[in-house]
C-alpha positions, -999 to 999 in steps of 0.1 A, spaced: 0 0 0 13 34 -10 22 57 19 -3 85 25 14 117 15 -7 137 40 13 124 70 47 133 55 34 167 44 21 172 80 55 162 95 73 186 71 50 215 80 53 208 117 91 205 117 93 239 99 72 254 127 94 238 153 125 255 137 106 288 132 93 288 167 128 283 181 140 311 158 116 337 170 115 327 207 142 352 218 121 381 205 88 373 222 94 396 252 97 427 231 67 423 210 31 412 217 27 403 180 57 380 180 47 365 214 12 359 200 26 341 170 51 321 191 24 310 216 -1 302 189 24 279 172 32 262 206 -4 254 213 -3 227 186 30 220 169 44 194 195 10 179 203 4 173 166 39 160 161 34 136 190 0 125 177 16 116 144 44 96 162 17 77 180 -2 70 148 28 51 134 37 33 167 35 -4 166 36 -11 203 44 -48 203 64 -46 235 85 -78 230 123 -79 237 133 -74 200 110 -44 197 125 -28 229 160 -34 217 152 -19 183 137 12 200 167 16 222 190 16 192 167 40 174 160 64 202 182 60 233 215 56 214 210 88 194 199 105 226 232 96 243 252 106 212 235 140 208 235 147 245 273 145 243 275 165 211 253 193 224 271 195 257 304 199 238 289 224 214 274 245 242 308 246 259 324 256 226 300 286 220 302 297 256 267 289 267 264 293 304 244 262 312 264 238 291 269 212 319 242 187 321 238 151 334 231 123 311 195 121 323 188 158 321 181 163 283 198 191 266 172 214 251 151 195 225 165 161 232 137 154 257 116 142 227 138 111 221 136 101 258 99 107 260 93 89 226 110 58 240 89 60 272 56 64 252 64 33 233 70 15 265 38 28 281 19 13 252 26 -22 265 1 -16 293 -22 11 278 -30 -9 246 -46 -35 268 -72 -10 280 -102 0 259 -93 32 239 -116 57 256 -107 45 291 -69 44 283 -70 80 270 -90 91 300 -64 75 324 -35 91 304 -52 126 307 -58 121 344 -21 112 349 -11 142 329 -32 164 352 -20 148 384 18 150 378 17 188 377 10 188 415 44 171 422 74 194 420 97 164 418 83 155 384 102 178 361 129 180 334 150 151 347 143 119 326 119 142 307 93 128 332 69 158 332 67 160 294 64 123 290 33 121 312 17 154 300 21 148 263 13 110 264 -24 115 257 -17 129 223 6 99 215 -21 75 227 -48 92 207 -26 88 176 -21 51 184 -58 44 186 -70 64 156 -72 49 121 -64 67 89 -101 71 80 -106 89 113 -78 114 106 -91 119 70 -124 132 85 -105 164 91 -104 170 53 -142 176 51 -154 211 42 -172 215 75 -141 206 95 -121 232 75 -146 259 82 -146 251 119 -108 249 120 -105 285 107 -128 297 135 -108 278 161 -74 291 148 -85 327 146 -103 325 180 -72 311 197 -49 337 181 -73 365 192 -75 351 227 -37 349 230 -33 385 217 -58 400 241 -52 378 271 -27 387 299 8 373 294 6 335 292 34 315 308 49 294 280 56 267 306 20 256 303 27 246 267 62 233 273 48 209 299 81 207 319 72 225 351 49 218 380 18 239 388 37 255 417 64 267 394 38 280 371 21 300 398 -11 279 401 -5 253 428 -42 247 436 -60 251 402 -32 240 379 -51 209 370 -80 229 356 -56 252 337 -39 221 322 -72 206 312 -80 239 293 -45 236 276 -53 200 266 -86 210 250 -70 240 232 -41 220 219 -63 192 207 -86 216 188 -56 235 174 -38 203 162 -70 191 145 -75 226 129 -40 228 115 -40 192 102 -73 199 84 -53 222 60 -24 199 53 -25 189 16 -31 152 8 -14 152 -26 22 142 -30 47 168 -42 85 170 -46 90 181 -10 69 154 5 99 130 8 115 155 32 87 146 57 103 112 62 136 129 74 122 152 101 142 135 129 174 148 112 161 183 113 149 180 148 182 167 162 205 190 141 187 223 139 197 231 175 233 237 165 221 266 143 196 280 167 218 280 197 247 296 177 223 323 165 211 330 200 246 331 216 259 355 189 227 377 187 229 373 150 194 383 142 168 408 153 132 415 144 122 452 138 95 448 112 75 423 91 104 419 67 127 407 94 101 382 105 97 369 69 134 367 66 136 344 97 109 323 82 129 319 50 160 310 70 140 285 89 128 269 57 164 268 44 175 250 75 148 224 71 157 219 34 194 216 41 191 193 71 166 170 54 187 167 22 203 135 11 239 145 17 231 153 54 213 120 57 243 102 44 267 119 68 245 117 99 227 84 94 252 64 114 246 86 144 208 90 140 197 57 126 227 35 135 233 23 100 255 31 70 240 10 43 228 41 24 263 55 20 272 29 -5 239 35 -23 244 72 -24 280 71 -38 269 43 -61 242 66 -74 267 95 -76 291 73 -96 263 63 -120 254 99 -126 291 107 -132 294 78 -157 262 89 -174 275 124 -178 308 111 -192 289 90 -217 269 121 -227 301 141 -231 317 114 -253 
């Protein structure tokens, strides 16, 4: 069966928003417009990404499956934890020191993704609606415990798990219901309403969307569960609304949606360098558009075939494609020589 281009298109769009969101984050304090855009993106981009990860999860839970996951997720985590620590030291970042179980910046996703796959061993045995309800309840409860935080990526693992679980339970025909005309009309209303609410509302602590802090740290030790429930509903509606507008047709960039992990793991070297050197600033809409173009360029470069060949041993733990790449290059060279003669 041919792979549905919708999912790769969605992953490509979301990874662009991940990079773009990281690009504009340093400028959120000085502009309500930038802060609104940043917060709006963060209401859905990781929940939607996690939902798609759950959609493609197998969840077998046997020993071979666990070992394969460890090679695919934990090994790259350890490699990039070391690489980012060294890179942070090199560029003079203050908080470059980090323990092995305190994920550097965006590496929490690998640790959490491994944990979500492990949690499926138990949750897939529970009826779908009940399992999702339990996952949401756990996500609400953990916020009351200050000990559950960034270490081991525990807070994000439990808070974001419902989106992964929903993705696991849904079938392709369920997701395609978002492509109806009615769903698209509703999605526009949702996206505009959320954008307006963010713009008009008092300053929103981004920690609610990052899911790495306790309710006490977020200033709502008593009613944090209710606030997180509102965030859950908002994120779910926003994720569905954005996915409703992802094209289903395959185009020449669709293939890049299969290489989003490369972009996710490598773009931090660019972002952190930009931040430490204060390379950019946003003074007008042209500057904002320029950062969007640079973000798109980063995505294109980091999802290119040469980058995949170089980094595949570190990210996927295999080098088989290197021979294929150079073999393909040699064939092109031979073909060009034949044409010249």
